[in-house]
LOKOL-193070 format. One line per 10 residues: their letters; for each residue z, y, x of N, C-alpha, C, O. Coordinates in Angstrom, 1 decimal, m for minus. Layout:
N
a) Z/Y/X/Z/Y/X/Z/Y/X/Z/Y/X | ... $
REM end
This chain:
266
xxxxxxxxxx) 128.9/72.1/18.3/129.1/72.0/19.9/130.4/70.9/20.6/131.3/70.8/19.7 | 130.6/70.5/21.3/131.4/69.4/21.1/132.4/70.6/21.8/131.8/71.5/22.3 | 134.0/70.5/21.7/135.0/71.3/22.0/134.9/71.1/23.7/134.4/70.1/24.2 | 135.1/71.6/24.2/134.9/72.2/25.7/136.4/71.2/26.5/136.3/70.3/27.3 | 137.7/71.6/25.8/138.6/70.6/26.2/139.4/70.1/24.9/139.5/70.8/24.0 | 139.8/68.9/24.9/140.3/67.7/24.3/142.0/67.9/24.2/142.6/67.6/25.2 | 142.8/68.4/23.0/144.1/68.1/23.3/144.6/67.2/21.9/144.1/67.3/20.8 | 145.5/66.1/22.3/146.1/65.3/22.1/147.6/65.2/22.3/148.1/65.3/23.4 | 148.4/65.0/20.7/149.8/64.5/21.6/150.8/63.4/20.5/151.2/63.5/19.4 | 150.8/62.6/21.4/151.0/61.1/20.7/152.5/60.5/21.4/152.6/60.3/22.7 $
xxxxxxxxxx) 153.7/60.2/20.6/154.8/60.2/21.2/155.0/60.9/22.4/154.9/60.3/23.4 | 155.3/62.1/22.4/155.7/63.3/23.3/154.8/62.6/24.2/155.5/62.3/25.2 | 153.8/62.3/24.3/152.6/62.7/25.3/151.4/63.6/25.1/150.5/63.3/24.3 | 151.4/64.7/25.7/149.9/65.5/25.6/148.7/65.2/26.5/148.6/65.8/27.6 | 147.9/64.5/26.2/146.5/64.1/26.8/145.8/65.7/26.6/145.9/66.2/25.5 | 145.0/66.4/27.8/144.3/67.2/28.0/143.3/66.8/28.7/143.5/66.2/29.8 | 142.1/67.0/28.1/140.8/66.3/28.6/139.9/67.1/28.9/139.5/67.6/27.8 | 139.4/67.7/30.0/138.5/68.7/30.0/137.1/68.0/29.9/136.9/66.9/30.3 | 135.9/68.9/29.2/135.6/67.6/28.4/133.7/68.7/28.0/133.3/69.1/26.9 | 133.2/68.7/29.3/131.8/69.2/29.4/130.9/68.5/30.4/129.9/69.0/31.0 $
xxxxxxxxxx) 131.3/67.2/30.5/131.1/66.2/31.1/128.7/66.7/31.5/128.0/66.2/32.4 | 128.5/67.3/30.8/127.3/67.4/31.0/126.9/68.8/32.2/125.9/68.8/32.8 | 127.7/69.5/32.3/128.1/70.5/33.4/128.7/70.1/34.4/128.5/70.9/35.3 | 129.5/68.8/34.7/130.4/68.2/35.5/131.6/68.8/35.3/132.3/69.3/36.3 | 131.9/68.8/33.9/133.4/69.7/33.6/133.4/71.5/34.3/134.4/72.1/34.3 | 132.4/71.9/34.7/132.1/73.6/35.1/133.2/74.5/34.6/133.6/73.9/33.6 | 133.7/75.3/34.7/134.7/75.9/33.9/133.7/77.3/33.7/133.5/78.1/34.6 | 133.0/77.4/32.1/132.9/78.7/31.4/134.0/79.4/31.1/135.1/78.9/31.3 | 133.8/80.7/30.5/134.8/81.1/29.8/135.4/80.0/28.8/136.5/79.5/28.9 | 134.4/79.7/27.6/135.2/79.0/26.9/136.1/78.3/26.9/137.1/78.3/26.2 $
xxxxxxxxxx) 135.6/77.2/28.4/136.2/76.0/28.4/137.5/76.7/29.5/138.5/76.1/29.6 | 137.5/77.7/30.0/139.0/78.4/30.9/139.6/78.7/29.9/140.7/78.0/29.9 | 139.4/79.6/28.5/139.9/79.4/27.3/140.7/78.5/27.0/141.9/78.5/26.8 | 139.9/77.6/26.9/140.6/76.4/25.9/141.6/75.5/27.0/142.6/74.8/26.8 | 141.1/75.7/27.9/142.1/75.0/28.9/144.0/75.6/29.0/145.0/75.0/29.0 | 143.9/76.7/29.2/144.6/77.7/28.9/145.6/77.4/27.8/146.7/77.0/27.9 | 145.0/77.7/26.7/145.8/77.6/25.6/146.4/76.0/25.5/147.6/75.8/25.2 | 145.3/74.8/25.9/145.9/74.1/25.6/147.2/73.9/26.6/148.4/73.6/26.2 | 146.9/74.0/27.6/148.1/73.8/28.5/149.5/74.6/28.3/150.7/74.3/28.4 | 148.9/75.7/27.8/150.3/76.6/27.4/150.7/76.1/25.9/151.8/76.5/25.6 $
xxxxxxxxxx) 150.1/75.5/25.2/150.4/74.6/24.3/151.3/73.0/24.5/152.1/72.7/23.6 | 151.1/72.3/25.4/151.9/71.6/26.0/153.3/72.0/26.3/154.4/71.4/26.1 | 153.1/73.3/27.1/154.6/73.3/28.0/155.6/74.1/27.0/156.8/74.1/27.4 | 155.1/74.7/25.7/155.5/75.4/24.6/156.1/74.2/24.1/157.3/74.2/24.4 | 155.7/73.1/23.6/155.8/72.4/22.7/156.7/71.4/23.1/156.4/70.5/23.9 | 158.1/71.5/22.4/159.9/70.8/22.4/159.1/69.3/22.3/159.6/68.4/23.0 | 158.0/68.7/21.3/157.7/67.4/21.1/157.0/67.2/22.5/157.0/66.0/22.7 | 156.5/67.6/23.2/156.0/67.1/24.6/157.1/67.2/25.6/158.1/67.8/25.7 | 156.5/66.1/26.2/158.0/65.2/26.8/157.0/64.9/28.5/157.5/64.6/29.6 | 155.8/65.1/28.3/154.8/65.0/30.0/153.3/65.5/29.3/152.9/65.8/28.1 $
xxxxxxxxxx) 152.8/65.4/30.1/150.9/65.7/29.9/150.5/65.2/30.8/151.0/65.3/31.9 | 149.4/64.6/30.5/148.6/64.2/31.5/146.9/64.7/31.2/146.2/64.5/30.2 | 146.6/65.5/32.4/145.5/66.2/32.8/144.2/65.5/33.5/144.3/65.0/34.6 | 143.3/65.4/32.7/141.7/64.3/33.1/140.8/65.1/32.4/141.0/66.1/31.7 | 139.7/64.4/32.8/138.2/64.6/32.4/137.3/64.2/32.0/137.0/63.7/33.0 | 136.2/63.8/31.1/135.3/63.4/30.8/134.2/63.2/31.5/134.1/64.2/32.3 | 133.3/62.4/31.6/132.5/62.1/32.3/132.5/61.5/34.2/133.5/60.9/34.6 | 131.3/61.9/35.0/131.8/61.2/35.9/132.3/62.8/37.2/131.9/62.7/38.4 | 132.6/63.3/37.0/133.7/64.8/37.5/135.1/65.1/36.5/135.3/65.0/35.3 | 136.0/65.5/37.7/137.6/66.1/37.0/136.9/67.1/36.5/136.5/67.2/35.3 $
xxxxxxxxxx) 136.5/68.6/38.0/136.2/70.0/37.3/135.2/70.4/38.8/135.7/70.2/39.9 | 134.4/70.7/38.8/133.8/71.4/39.9/134.1/72.9/40.0/133.5/73.4/41.0 | 134.9/73.5/39.3/135.1/74.8/39.6/134.2/75.6/38.7/133.6/75.0/37.8 | 134.2/76.9/38.8/133.6/78.0/37.9/132.1/77.3/37.6/131.5/76.6/38.3 | 131.8/77.9/36.5/130.2/77.2/36.2/129.5/78.7/36.7/129.8/79.8/36.2 | 128.6/78.5/37.9/127.8/79.0/38.7/126.8/80.0/38.0/126.5/81.1/38.4 | 126.4/79.6/37.0/125.3/79.5/36.5/125.8/80.6/35.2/124.9/81.1/34.6 | 126.8/80.8/34.8/127.7/81.9/34.0/128.2/82.9/34.3/128.6/83.8/33.6 | 128.5/82.8/35.9/129.0/84.0/36.8/128.1/84.3/37.3/128.4/85.1/38.1 | 126.9/83.9/37.2/125.5/84.9/37.8/125.3/85.9/37.6/125.2/86.9/38.2 $
xxxxxxxxxx) 125.1/85.2/36.0/124.8/86.1/34.9/125.8/87.3/34.3/125.4/88.1/33.5 | 126.9/87.3/34.7/128.1/87.8/34.3/128.1/89.0/35.6/128.3/90.2/35.4 | 127.6/88.3/37.0/127.5/89.6/38.2/126.8/90.3/37.8/127.1/91.5/37.9 | 125.5/90.0/37.2/124.3/90.9/37.0/124.6/92.0/36.4/124.4/93.1/36.8 | 125.3/91.4/35.2/125.7/92.5/33.8/126.8/93.2/34.5/126.9/94.3/34.0 | 127.5/93.1/35.3/128.8/94.2/35.5/127.7/95.1/36.7/127.7/96.3/36.9 | 127.0/94.4/37.4/125.9/95.1/38.2/125.3/96.4/37.9/125.3/97.5/38.5 | 124.9/95.9/36.6/123.8/97.0/35.8/125.0/97.6/35.0/124.7/98.6/34.6 | 125.9/97.3/34.8/126.5/98.5/34.2/127.9/99.2/34.9/128.8/99.9/34.4 | 127.8/98.9/35.8/128.9/99.5/37.2/130.0/99.0/37.1/131.0/99.7/37.5 $
xxxxxxxxxx) 130.1/97.8/36.5/131.7/97.2/36.3/132.3/96.3/36.6/131.3/95.6/36.7 | 133.2/95.5/37.0/134.0/94.4/38.0/135.0/93.8/36.7/136.2/93.7/36.9 | 134.4/93.3/35.6/134.7/92.2/34.7/134.9/91.0/35.0/135.8/90.3/34.5 | 133.9/90.8/36.3/133.9/89.2/35.9/135.1/88.4/36.7/135.5/87.3/36.3 | 135.7/89.3/37.9/136.7/88.3/38.4/138.2/88.6/37.7/139.3/88.2/38.1 | 138.1/89.3/36.6/139.1/89.3/35.8/139.4/88.0/35.5/140.6/87.8/35.5 | 138.8/87.1/35.4/139.2/86.0/34.9/140.0/85.2/36.0/140.9/84.3/35.6 | 139.8/85.5/36.9/141.2/85.2/37.8/142.9/85.3/37.2/143.7/84.4/37.1 | 143.0/86.6/36.8/143.8/86.9/36.1/144.0/86.5/34.7/145.2/86.3/34.4 | 143.0/86.3/33.8/143.1/86.0/32.3/143.0/84.6/32.2/143.5/84.1/31.2 $
xxxxxxxxxx) 142.4/83.9/33.4/142.3/82.4/33.0/143.0/81.3/34.1/143.9/80.5/33.9 | 142.3/81.6/35.3/142.9/80.6/36.1/144.5/80.4/36.4/145.2/79.4/36.5 | 144.8/82.0/36.4/146.7/82.1/37.0/146.8/81.5/35.7/146.9/80.3/35.7 | 146.9/82.1/34.0/147.9/81.4/33.2/147.4/79.9/33.1/148.1/79.5/32.2 | 146.6/78.9/33.6/146.6/77.7/33.6/147.4/77.0/34.9/147.9/75.9/34.8 | 147.2/77.8/35.9/147.5/76.9/36.9/149.5/77.5/36.6/150.3/76.6/36.8 | 150.1/78.8/36.2/151.2/78.8/36.1/151.6/77.8/35.0/152.7/77.2/35.1 | 150.7/77.5/33.7/151.6/76.6/32.8/151.5/74.9/33.3/152.2/74.0/32.8 | 150.9/74.9/33.9/150.9/73.3/34.5/152.1/73.5/36.1/152.9/72.7/36.5 | 152.0/74.2/36.4/152.9/73.9/37.7/154.6/74.4/36.9/155.6/73.8/37.5 $
xxxxxxxxxx) 154.8/74.9/36.3/155.9/75.9/36.2/156.7/75.4/34.5/157.8/75.6/34.1 | 155.4/74.3/33.8/156.0/73.5/32.5/157.1/72.8/32.8/157.1/72.2/33.8 | 158.6/72.8/31.9/159.6/72.3/32.5/159.7/70.2/32.1/160.5/69.3/31.7 | 158.1/70.3/32.6/158.0/68.6/32.0/157.1/68.0/32.9/156.6/68.9/33.6 | 156.6/66.9/33.1/155.9/66.5/34.2/154.6/66.2/33.9/154.1/65.7/32.9 | 154.1/66.8/34.9/152.6/66.7/34.7/151.7/65.5/35.6/152.1/65.4/36.7 | 150.9/64.9/35.3/150.0/64.0/36.0/148.2/64.0/35.7/147.6/63.7/34.7 | 147.8/64.5/36.8/146.5/64.5/36.8/145.9/63.2/36.5/146.8/62.4/36.2 | 144.9/62.7/36.4/144.1/61.6/36.4/142.8/62.0/37.1/141.9/62.6/36.5 | 142.5/61.6/38.4/141.4/62.8/39.0/140.2/61.4/38.7/140.7/60.2/38.6 $
xxxxxxxxxx) 139.0/61.6/38.4/138.3/60.7/37.8/137.0/60.5/38.8/136.4/59.4/39.1 | 136.8/62.1/39.3/135.4/62.4/39.6/135.9/63.5/40.8/137.0/63.6/41.3 | 134.6/64.3/41.1/134.9/65.3/41.8/135.7/66.2/41.6/135.6/66.7/40.5 | 136.9/66.8/42.6/137.3/68.0/41.7/137.4/69.5/43.0/138.0/69.6/44.0 | 136.6/70.3/42.5/135.8/71.0/43.2/136.8/72.6/42.9/137.3/73.0/41.8 | 136.9/73.3/44.1/137.2/75.2/43.7/138.3/75.0/42.8/139.2/74.2/43.1 | 138.3/75.5/41.7/139.4/75.3/40.4/139.6/74.3/40.1/140.6/74.0/39.6 | 138.7/73.6/40.3/139.4/72.1/39.6/140.6/71.3/40.5/141.6/70.7/40.3 | 139.7/71.5/42.0/141.2/71.1/43.3/142.4/71.7/43.2/143.5/71.3/43.7 | 142.1/73.1/42.2/143.8/73.7/41.9/144.0/73.7/40.8/144.5/74.8/40.5 $
xxxxxxxxxx) 144.0/73.0/39.8/144.4/72.6/38.8/144.9/71.1/38.9/145.9/70.8/38.2 | 144.2/70.1/39.9/144.5/69.0/40.3/145.9/69.5/41.3/146.9/68.8/41.0 | 146.1/70.2/42.1/147.6/70.3/42.8/148.4/70.8/42.0/149.5/70.4/42.1 | 148.2/71.6/41.1/149.2/72.3/40.4/150.0/70.8/39.4/151.2/71.1/39.1 | 149.5/69.8/39.1/149.9/68.7/38.8/151.0/68.4/39.6/150.8/68.7/40.8 | 152.2/67.8/39.3/153.5/67.1/39.7/153.1/65.5/40.3/153.8/64.8/41.1 | 151.9/65.1/39.7/151.9/63.9/40.1/150.2/63.4/40.2/149.6/63.7/39.2 | 149.2/62.8/41.3/147.9/62.4/40.9/147.2/61.2/41.0/146.7/60.9/42.1 | 147.3/60.6/40.1/146.4/60.0/40.0/145.0/59.1/40.4/144.6/58.4/39.5 | 144.4/59.1/41.5/142.8/59.1/41.9/142.3/58.2/42.4/142.7/57.4/43.4 $
xxxxxxxxxx) 140.7/58.3/41.2/139.9/57.0/41.4/139.6/57.1/43.0/139.7/58.1/43.8 | 139.2/55.4/43.5/138.9/55.4/45.2/137.6/55.8/45.1/136.8/55.4/45.9 | 136.7/57.0/43.6/135.2/57.2/44.5/135.2/58.7/43.9/134.2/59.4/43.7 | 136.6/58.9/43.8/136.6/60.4/43.7/136.7/61.3/44.7/137.4/61.0/45.6 | 135.9/62.9/45.0/136.3/63.5/46.0/137.0/64.8/45.5/137.3/65.0/44.4 | 137.2/65.5/46.7/137.9/66.7/46.8/136.8/68.1/47.8/136.2/68.0/48.9 | 136.9/69.2/46.9/136.2/69.9/48.1/136.7/71.5/47.7/136.4/72.1/46.6 | 137.4/72.0/48.6/137.9/73.3/48.7/136.8/74.6/48.5/137.4/75.6/48.1 | 135.3/74.6/48.6/134.2/75.5/48.4/134.5/76.9/48.1/133.6/77.6/47.7 | 135.6/77.6/48.3/135.9/78.9/48.2/135.0/79.7/49.1/134.1/80.3/48.6 $
xxxxxxxxxx) 135.1/79.8/50.8/134.6/80.1/51.4/133.1/79.5/51.6/132.6/79.6/52.7 | 132.7/79.0/50.8/131.2/78.4/50.6/130.5/79.5/49.8/129.3/79.7/50.0 | 131.1/80.1/49.0/130.5/81.0/47.9/130.9/82.5/48.3/130.5/83.4/47.7 | 131.6/82.7/49.2/131.8/84.1/50.1/132.8/84.6/48.8/132.6/85.5/48.0 | 134.3/83.3/48.7/135.1/83.7/48.1/136.5/83.2/48.8/136.6/82.2/49.4 | 137.7/84.0/48.5/138.7/83.5/49.1/139.5/82.2/48.0/138.9/81.8/47.1 | 140.9/81.8/48.3/141.2/81.0/47.3/141.4/81.6/45.8/141.5/82.8/45.4 | 141.5/80.3/45.2/142.3/80.8/43.7/142.8/79.9/43.6/143.0/79.0/44.4 | 143.0/80.2/41.3/143.4/78.9/41.2/144.8/78.1/41.8/145.0/77.0/41.4 | 145.6/78.8/42.6/146.7/77.9/43.2/146.8/77.8/44.9/147.7/78.1/45.7 $
xxxxxxxxxx) 145.5/77.5/44.9/145.1/76.6/46.1/146.1/77.1/47.5/146.9/76.4/48.1 | 145.7/78.4/47.7/146.6/79.1/49.0/148.6/79.0/48.6/149.6/79.5/49.2 | 148.5/78.2/47.4/150.2/78.1/47.2/150.3/76.8/47.6/151.2/76.5/48.4 | 149.3/75.9/46.9/149.9/74.3/46.8/149.4/73.8/47.9/150.2/72.9/48.3 | 148.3/74.1/48.6/147.5/73.1/49.2/148.3/73.2/50.6/148.9/72.1/50.8 | 148.6/74.0/51.4/149.6/74.2/52.7/150.8/73.9/52.6/151.5/73.7/53.6 | 151.3/73.8/51.0/152.5/73.1/50.8/152.4/71.4/50.8/153.0/70.7/51.7 | 151.8/71.0/50.0/151.0/69.4/50.5/150.4/69.1/51.9/150.6/67.9/52.1 | 150.0/69.5/52.6/149.1/69.2/53.6/149.3/70.0/55.0/148.8/69.6/56.1 | 150.0/71.3/54.9/150.4/72.1/55.9/149.5/73.1/56.4/148.3/73.0/56.5 $
xxxxxxxxxx) 150.4/74.3/56.8/149.4/75.5/56.6/148.0/75.4/57.6/147.0/75.9/57.1 | 147.9/74.8/58.8/147.1/74.6/60.0/145.9/73.3/59.2/144.7/73.2/59.5 | 146.4/72.5/58.4/145.4/71.9/57.9/144.9/72.6/56.8/143.7/72.8/56.6 | 145.7/73.1/55.9/145.2/74.0/54.5/144.3/74.9/55.2/143.2/74.9/54.6 | 144.4/75.6/56.0/143.4/77.0/56.8/141.9/76.3/57.1/140.7/76.7/56.8 | 142.4/74.9/57.7/141.1/74.5/58.1/140.1/73.7/57.0/138.9/73.6/57.1 | 140.6/73.3/56.2/140.1/73.1/54.9/139.4/74.0/53.8/138.6/73.7/52.9 | 140.0/75.6/54.4/139.4/76.6/53.2/138.5/77.2/54.2/137.4/77.6/53.7 | 138.5/77.3/55.7/137.7/77.8/56.7/136.4/77.3/56.5/135.3/77.9/56.3 | 136.7/76.0/56.7/135.2/75.1/56.6/135.0/74.0/55.3/135.0/72.8/55.2 $
xxxxxxxxxx) 135.0/75.1/54.4/134.7/73.7/53.0/133.8/72.4/53.4/132.8/72.3/54.0 | 134.6/71.6/52.9/133.6/70.2/52.8/134.5/69.7/51.7/135.6/70.0/51.2 | 133.3/68.3/51.6/133.9/67.6/50.6/134.8/66.4/51.5/134.5/66.1/52.7 | 135.6/65.9/51.0/136.5/64.9/51.7/137.2/63.4/50.6/137.1/63.4/49.4 | 137.4/62.8/51.1/137.1/61.3/49.9/138.4/61.4/49.2/139.2/62.3/49.5 | 138.7/60.3/48.2/140.4/60.2/47.5/141.0/59.5/48.7/142.2/59.6/48.7 | 140.5/58.8/49.7/141.4/58.2/51.1/141.4/58.9/51.6/142.6/59.1/51.8 | 140.8/59.7/52.2/141.5/61.1/52.3/142.5/61.6/52.7/143.3/61.6/53.7 | 142.0/62.4/50.7/143.2/62.7/50.2/144.6/62.3/50.4/145.5/62.8/50.8 | 144.4/60.7/49.7/146.0/60.5/49.9/146.0/60.0/51.2/146.6/58.9/51.1 $
xxxxxxxxxx) 145.6/60.1/52.3/146.0/60.1/53.8/146.8/61.9/53.7/147.9/62.0/54.1 | 146.3/62.6/53.4/146.9/63.9/53.4/148.3/64.3/52.7/149.2/65.1/53.0 | 148.0/63.6/51.6/149.4/63.4/50.6/148.8/64.1/49.7/149.5/63.9/48.8 | 147.9/64.7/49.3/147.3/65.4/48.1/147.1/63.8/47.1/147.8/63.8/46.2 | 146.5/62.8/47.1/146.3/62.0/45.8/148.1/60.8/46.2/148.5/60.5/47.3 | 148.5/60.5/45.3/149.6/59.8/45.3/149.7/58.4/45.0/150.5/57.6/45.4 | 148.4/58.0/44.1/148.0/56.5/43.6/146.5/56.8/43.6/145.8/57.6/42.8 | 146.1/56.0/44.7/144.7/55.7/44.4/144.7/54.0/43.9/145.3/53.0/44.2 | 143.6/54.1/43.0/143.4/53.1/42.2/141.8/52.6/41.8/141.4/53.8/42.1 | 140.9/52.1/41.5/139.6/51.8/41.1/139.2/52.2/40.1/139.7/52.1/38.9 $
xxxxxxxxxx) 137.8/53.0/40.8/137.8/53.9/39.2/137.2/53.5/37.8/136.9/54.3/36.9 | 137.2/51.9/37.9/137.0/51.3/36.5/138.6/51.2/35.3/138.6/51.1/34.1 | 139.8/51.2/36.6/140.9/51.4/36.2/141.9/52.9/35.8/143.0/53.1/35.3 | 140.8/54.0/36.3/141.8/55.1/36.7/142.8/55.6/35.2/144.0/55.8/35.3 | 141.8/55.7/33.9/142.5/56.0/32.6/143.6/55.3/32.3/144.5/55.8/31.6 | 143.5/54.2/32.8/144.7/53.2/32.4/145.6/53.3/32.9/146.7/53.1/32.3 | 145.3/53.6/34.8/146.7/53.8/35.3/147.2/55.1/35.1/148.4/55.2/34.7 | 146.5/56.1/35.2/146.9/57.5/35.0/147.8/57.9/33.7/148.6/58.8/33.6 | 147.2/56.8/32.6/147.8/57.0/31.3/149.1/56.2/31.4/150.1/56.5/30.9 | 148.9/55.4/32.0/150.4/54.4/31.7/151.6/55.0/32.8/152.8/54.8/32.7 $
xxxxxxxxxx) 150.8/56.0/33.8/152.1/56.7/34.6/152.5/57.6/33.5/153.5/57.5/32.8 | 151.5/58.5/33.5/152.2/59.4/32.5/153.0/59.2/31.6/154.0/59.8/31.3 | 152.5/58.1/31.0/153.4/57.6/29.5/154.9/56.9/29.9/155.9/57.0/29.2 | 154.9/56.2/31.3/156.2/56.2/31.9/157.5/57.7/31.9/158.7/57.6/31.8 | 156.5/58.8/32.2/157.4/59.8/32.8/157.4/60.7/31.2/157.9/61.8/31.0 | 156.8/59.8/30.2/156.8/60.9/28.9/158.6/60.6/27.9/159.4/61.1/27.1 | 158.3/59.1/28.9/159.4/58.0/28.2/160.9/58.3/28.9/161.9/57.8/28.4 | 160.9/59.1/30.0/161.8/59.7/30.9/163.0/60.2/30.2/163.4/60.3/29.1 | 163.6/60.6/31.7/164.8/61.9/30.9/164.2/63.3/31.3/164.0/63.6/32.4 | 163.9/64.1/30.1/162.5/64.6/30.6/163.7/66.1/31.2/163.4/66.7/32.3 $
xxxxxxxxxx) 164.6/66.5/30.5/165.6/67.7/30.7/165.8/67.1/32.7/165.3/68.0/33.4 | 166.4/65.9/33.4/166.2/65.9/34.4/164.9/66.0/35.0/165.0/66.4/36.2 | 163.7/65.9/34.7/162.6/66.2/35.4/162.6/67.6/35.4/163.0/68.1/36.4 | 162.3/68.4/34.3/162.5/69.7/34.1/163.5/70.2/35.8/163.0/70.7/36.8 | 164.9/69.9/35.5/165.4/70.4/36.7/165.0/70.0/38.1/165.2/71.0/38.8 | 164.4/68.7/38.9/163.8/68.3/39.8/162.1/69.4/39.9/161.5/69.8/40.9 | 161.9/69.5/39.0/161.1/70.6/39.2/161.2/71.9/40.0/160.6/72.4/41.0 | 162.4/72.5/39.2/163.5/73.7/39.8/163.9/73.6/40.8/163.8/74.6/41.5 | 164.3/72.5/41.3/165.0/72.7/42.4/164.1/72.6/43.7/164.2/73.3/44.7 | 163.0/71.4/43.4/162.3/71.7/44.7/161.5/73.3/45.0/161.4/73.8/46.2 $
xxxxxxxxxx) 160.9/73.8/43.8/160.6/74.9/44.0/161.1/75.9/44.2/160.5/76.9/44.7 | 162.2/75.8/44.0/163.7/76.8/44.6/163.9/76.5/45.8/164.0/77.3/46.7 | 163.9/75.2/46.0/164.8/75.0/47.5/162.9/75.1/48.7/163.0/74.7/49.9 | 162.0/75.4/48.2/160.8/75.7/49.3/160.9/76.9/50.3/160.7/76.9/51.5 | 161.4/78.1/49.6/161.8/79.3/49.8/163.3/80.0/50.0/163.7/81.2/50.1 | 164.1/78.8/49.8/165.5/79.7/49.9/166.2/78.3/51.0/165.7/77.2/51.3 | 167.6/79.0/51.3/168.2/78.6/52.1/169.3/77.2/52.2/169.2/76.7/51.0 | 169.7/76.7/52.5/170.3/75.2/52.4/171.4/75.7/51.4/171.6/75.1/50.3 | 172.2/76.9/51.9/173.3/77.0/50.5/172.9/77.4/49.5/173.5/77.1/48.4 | 171.9/78.1/49.5/171.4/78.8/48.0/171.1/77.5/47.2/171.5/77.2/46.1 $
xxxxxxxxxx) 169.9/76.5/48.3/169.5/75.5/47.5/171.0/74.5/47.2/170.8/73.6/46.4 | 172.2/74.5/47.7/173.2/73.7/47.3/173.7/74.1/46.0/174.0/73.3/45.1 | 173.7/75.4/45.9/174.1/76.3/44.9/173.4/75.9/43.4/174.0/75.6/42.4 | 172.1/76.1/43.5/170.9/76.0/42.5/171.0/74.5/42.3/170.3/74.2/41.4 | 171.6/73.5/42.7/171.5/71.9/42.3/172.6/71.7/41.5/172.6/71.1/40.5 | 173.9/72.4/42.0/175.2/72.2/41.6/175.0/73.0/40.1/175.6/72.5/39.1 | 174.1/74.2/40.0/174.0/74.3/38.6/172.7/73.4/37.8/172.7/72.8/36.7 | 172.2/73.4/38.3/171.1/72.2/37.6/171.6/70.6/37.3/171.2/69.9/36.3 | 172.6/70.3/38.2/173.1/69.0/38.0/174.2/69.2/37.1/174.6/68.2/36.6 | 175.0/70.3/36.7/175.8/70.5/35.5/174.9/70.3/34.1/175.1/69.6/33.1 $
xxxxxxxxxx) 174.2/70.9/34.4/173.1/71.1/33.1/172.9/69.2/33.0/173.5/68.5/32.2 | 172.1/68.8/33.8/171.8/67.6/33.4/172.6/66.4/33.0/172.4/65.5/32.2 | 173.8/66.7/34.2/174.6/66.1/33.6/175.7/66.4/32.4/176.7/65.7/32.2 | 175.3/67.5/31.4/176.0/67.5/30.0/174.2/67.1/29.0/174.0/67.4/27.8 | 173.3/66.6/29.7/172.7/66.4/28.8/173.1/64.8/27.8/174.0/64.0/28.2 | 172.3/64.7/26.6/172.4/63.3/25.8/171.9/62.2/26.6/172.3/61.1/26.5 | 170.8/62.5/27.7/170.4/61.4/28.1/171.1/61.0/29.6/170.6/60.0/30.1 | 172.2/61.7/30.3/172.7/61.6/31.2/173.4/60.2/30.6/173.4/59.2/31.3 | 174.1/60.3/29.4/175.1/60.1/28.8/174.6/58.3/28.2/175.3/57.3/28.2 | 173.4/58.8/27.9/172.3/57.1/27.2/172.7/56.2/28.9/173.2/55.1/29.0 $
xxxxxxxxxx) 172.3/56.9/29.7/171.6/56.3/31.0/173.4/55.7/31.4/173.8/54.5/31.5 | 174.2/56.7/31.4/175.4/56.1/32.1/175.8/54.7/30.8/176.2/53.7/31.3 | 175.8/54.8/29.6/175.9/53.5/29.1/175.3/52.4/29.0/176.0/51.5/28.5 | 174.1/52.2/29.3/173.3/51.3/29.6/173.5/51.4/30.5/174.1/50.3/30.7 | 173.6/51.9/31.4/173.9/51.2/33.0/175.4/50.1/33.3/175.5/49.2/34.2 | 176.3/50.5/32.4/177.2/50.0/32.1/177.3/48.6/31.0/178.2/47.8/30.8 | 176.4/48.7/30.6/176.3/47.4/29.7/175.1/46.7/29.9/174.5/46.0/29.1 | 174.7/47.0/31.1/173.5/46.3/31.8/172.2/46.4/30.8/172.0/45.3/30.2 | 171.6/47.2/30.4/171.0/47.5/29.8/170.0/48.4/30.1/170.3/49.3/30.9 | 168.6/48.4/29.6/167.5/49.5/30.1/167.8/50.7/29.3/168.1/50.6/28.1 $
xxxxxx) 167.7/52.0/29.8/168.4/53.1/29.0/166.8/53.5/27.9/165.7/53.4/28.3 | 167.1/54.0/26.7/166.2/54.6/25.9/166.3/55.8/25.8/167.1/56.3/24.9 | 165.4/57.2/27.0/165.6/58.3/26.6/165.3/58.8/25.6/164.4/58.3/24.9 | 166.1/60.2/25.1/165.4/61.0/24.1/164.6/62.0/24.0/164.0/62.5/23.1 | 164.6/62.5/25.6/164.5/63.8/26.4/165.2/64.9/25.8/164.6/66.0/25.6 | 167.0/64.5/25.6/167.9/65.7/25.1/168.9/65.5/26.2/169.9/66.3/26.2 $
REM end
């Protein structure tokens, strides 16, 4: 049986590929555990300076594997238990936190439909390269569920609360172009160029000043729910750290020498 998630590290870039193309990369328990372990490994590995999250086949991820889900619900009903929905705490939450909080940039290469949890994984990334043939679906209310996989946090921050509520109350598929217009997609590319373009963006980030990128992520997350005065203090703290980095010294010296800096990630 093929691995449900592929993981490869090359020259500072970790590529994580959801690999259930026969099921449109739906998340069964095995795939969820594998994806959780892969993104947590990438987050913890000091050799990894950027992550590319993508998928095999024609879909990015259609969310929960509903065939498995139905069987688990029936098992819970027969046993009088409620174990099925523990997957949010055990799998989806750790996956999204690892993607969003790791101190290195994450690029999502969205090759096809991203629905439910698949939408959540894409939104948790820092940058989304999207095939022009891809689509997105909130889907949760359509199966009588609320948002998970961080969508309640990420979606309103990208599109605003009113539009997020509309998309969640009235689940529908929306195109890559609409995703770009909403601010969800950062870059639209022809479907045949998605793999190369997403890899190129991720490679650029893997070669960049990793500590500065980590500080940028922290700064934006902090300022989202803190005052200006508190955010200025956080900027001071983070800038002091970045200014002491090897990469800052490299960048300044390269600027003076009129050369391109070669960052080390330190």
